[in-house]
Backbone as numpy.savetxt, mean C-alpha at the origin, in Angstrom:
# Nx Ny Nz CAx CAy CAz Cx Cy Cz
-4.66 -2.87 11.04 -5.44 -1.91 10.31 -4.50 -0.89 9.69
-4.81 0.32 9.67 -3.92 1.31 9.07 -3.96 1.27 7.57
-3.16 2.12 6.96 -3.20 2.26 5.50 -2.68 1.01 4.78
-1.68 0.34 5.36 -1.11 -0.81 4.68 -1.70 -2.13 5.17
-2.26 -2.19 6.34 -2.78 -3.45 6.87 -4.19 -3.75 6.37
-4.99 -2.73 6.13 -6.35 -2.90 5.61 -7.16 -3.94 6.37
-7.08 -3.90 7.69 -7.88 -4.81 8.51 -7.26 -6.17 8.70
-6.04 -6.38 8.25 -5.39 -7.68 8.38 -4.70 -7.90 9.71
-4.39 -6.84 10.42 -3.68 -6.94 11.69 -4.55 -6.44 12.84
-4.27 -6.97 14.04 -4.98 -6.51 15.23 -4.63 -5.05 15.50
-5.58 -4.33 16.08 -5.34 -2.95 16.49 -6.16 -2.67 17.74
-5.62 -1.83 18.61 -6.34 -1.43 19.81 -6.81 0.00 19.64
-8.12 0.20 19.77 -8.72 1.53 19.65 -9.48 1.81 20.94
-9.11 2.90 21.61 -9.75 3.27 22.89 -9.76 2.11 23.87
-8.66 1.35 23.91 -8.53 0.24 24.84 -9.22 -1.03 24.42
-9.91 -1.04 23.29 -10.61 -2.24 22.83 -9.84 -2.86 21.68
-9.53 -4.17 21.81 -8.81 -4.88 20.76 -9.75 -5.22 19.61
-9.40 -4.78 18.43 -10.15 -5.12 17.22 -9.31 -6.15 16.47
-9.77 -7.40 16.41 -8.95 -8.43 15.76 -8.92 -8.25 14.24
-7.75 -8.50 13.67 -7.61 -8.44 12.22 -8.04 -9.74 11.58
-8.24 -9.71 10.29 -8.59 -10.91 9.53 -7.35 -11.31 8.73
-6.78 -12.47 9.06 -5.52 -12.88 8.43 -5.65 -13.04 6.92
-6.84 -13.36 6.42 -6.98 -13.52 4.97 -6.74 -12.20 4.23
-6.85 -11.07 4.95 -6.59 -9.77 4.33 -5.10 -9.49 4.15
-4.24 -10.29 4.78 -2.80 -10.06 4.66 -2.20 -10.80 3.47
-2.99 -11.51 2.72 -2.50 -12.25 1.55 -2.50 -11.34 0.33
-1.67 -11.66 -0.64 -1.65 -10.90 -1.88 -0.54 -9.86 -1.91
-0.65 -8.92 -2.82 0.38 -7.92 -3.05 -0.16 -6.53 -2.75
0.61 -5.74 -2.06 0.26 -4.34 -1.84 0.92 -3.53 -2.95
0.15 -3.15 -3.93 0.71 -2.44 -5.09 1.28 -1.08 -4.72
0.78 -0.46 -3.66 1.30 0.85 -3.26 2.79 0.81 -2.99
3.26 -0.29 -2.40 4.68 -0.39 -2.07 5.56 -0.59 -3.30
4.97 -0.96 -4.43 5.74 -1.21 -5.65 5.63 -0.07 -6.66
4.90 0.96 -6.34 4.69 2.04 -7.31 5.88 2.98 -7.38
6.06 3.58 -8.52 7.15 4.53 -8.74 6.93 5.78 -7.89
8.00 6.26 -7.30 7.94 7.47 -6.47 8.07 8.70 -7.36
7.28 9.72 -7.06 7.36 10.97 -7.81 8.76 11.56 -7.66
9.45 11.86 -8.77 10.83 12.34 -8.68 10.96 13.72 -8.03
9.89 14.48 -7.94 9.96 15.81 -7.35 9.50 15.83 -5.89
8.41 15.13 -5.60 7.87 15.13 -4.24 8.60 14.16 -3.31
9.12 13.08 -3.87 9.94 12.08 -3.16 9.20 11.21 -2.15
8.01 11.55 -1.73 7.35 10.76 -0.69 5.96 10.29 -1.10
5.69 10.28 -2.38 4.38 9.86 -2.87 4.53 9.25 -4.26
3.53 8.50 -4.67 3.59 7.92 -6.01 3.26 8.99 -7.06
3.43 8.64 -8.32 3.05 9.55 -9.39 1.55 9.83 -9.31
1.15 11.02 -9.67 -0.25 11.43 -9.56 -0.77 11.90 -10.91
-2.00 11.48 -11.23 -2.68 11.96 -12.43 -3.16 13.38 -12.13
-2.58 14.36 -12.79 -2.91 15.76 -12.48 -4.32 16.15 -12.91
-4.92 15.39 -13.82 -6.29 15.70 -14.24 -7.29 15.14 -13.23
-7.15 13.87 -12.89 -8.09 13.24 -11.97 -7.69 13.33 -10.51
-6.41 13.59 -10.26 -5.93 13.72 -8.89 -5.72 12.40 -8.17
-5.73 11.29 -8.90 -5.55 10.00 -8.25 -4.17 9.43 -8.56
-3.85 8.35 -7.88 -2.57 7.68 -8.12 -2.53 7.13 -9.55
-1.34 7.16 -10.13 -1.16 6.66 -11.50 -0.81 5.18 -11.41
-1.84 4.35 -11.37 -1.63 2.91 -11.26 -1.20 2.29 -12.59
-1.73 2.78 -13.69 -1.53 2.10 -14.97 -0.33 2.59 -15.75
0.32 3.65 -15.33 1.50 4.15 -16.02 2.78 3.89 -15.24
2.67 3.20 -14.14 3.85 2.88 -13.34 4.40 1.54 -13.78
5.66 1.54 -14.20 6.30 0.29 -14.61 7.33 -0.08 -13.54
7.23 -1.31 -13.05 8.15 -1.79 -12.03 8.65 -3.17 -12.41
9.75 -3.57 -11.82 10.26 -4.92 -12.00 10.21 -5.60 -10.63
9.55 -6.74 -10.56 9.47 -7.49 -9.32 10.56 -8.55 -9.32
11.23 -8.67 -8.21 12.27 -9.68 -8.06 11.92 -10.56 -6.88
12.03 -11.87 -7.09 11.73 -12.82 -6.03 12.80 -12.72 -4.95
12.37 -12.71 -3.71 13.28 -12.65 -2.57 13.33 -14.03 -1.94
14.50 -14.57 -1.81 14.67 -15.87 -1.15 14.88 -15.64 0.34
14.00 -16.26 1.13 14.14 -16.09 2.58 14.45 -17.40 3.25
């Protein structure tokens, strides 16, 4: 669970195991690929009018990782 797992991983809450759904772990987490704000350093760029993350103005280059 948590912010990055979104229900894909098991978590224990108050001693009770809540099983994750493995299908939720597929795909891409765009948050991890977003540009970091050059001033705040620990958050993505923010739309100052709407107050939300700037998803559409972030340009990134994805590189395939060979494992």
